[in-house]
C-alpha positions, 0 to 999 in steps of 0.5 A: 562489539556491538551492533546497532540496528535502527528503526524508524517510524513506521511511515503513514499515508493519508487518504482523501475519500470525497464522499456526498455533496464536498464532504471528505474523510480522512484516513490514514494508511500504516503497513506496519507487522501488524498489516501485515500479519493480519495481510497473510491472515487473510490473503495469505499472501506475505508482503515483506516479500516483493515479489507476492506485491504483483499478485495484489492486481485485482478487486479481490485482494487489493481492499482486504491489504488497503482494509488492514494498514488503517487499522492502526489509525482508523480503525474504524472503516470497514472492509465493506467501506474501503469497496464501497467508497475507494475508486478502483482508480487509486489503485495502482498507485495507493500500491505504489506508493505502500509499497514504496514507503515501507520498501524504498530500497525494493522500489528503487531496485523495481524502478531502476528495473523499469527504468532500463527498458526502452519501453519504460514509462516516464516513473514505472511507480505511478502507473494509471 
């Protein structure tokens, strides 16, 4: 019996960082195995486990996760730049987007679970 496992190209996410005087710079995130390994090495988190994403709540771990995701396509960006130039307002949007594009089935299950609550927001993956 032949088994075929299909592997998709790892998706990317672009962030446009607005700099002074109308200048912007594009950073490209990719949560591939290299990024996952670096995240685990630097933070101790295994983001292949959905429950580990709940630990990304503050300014200590999440910028490190973003920096690790930048290494494939935007390796010139330093971890200090991520901390200095990204507005914390984007934290939840970036976290949700990374999780959704990397683990779409988990994101759908989370949305269904949150959607079952009478107090659920209209779009649970886009919290502010």
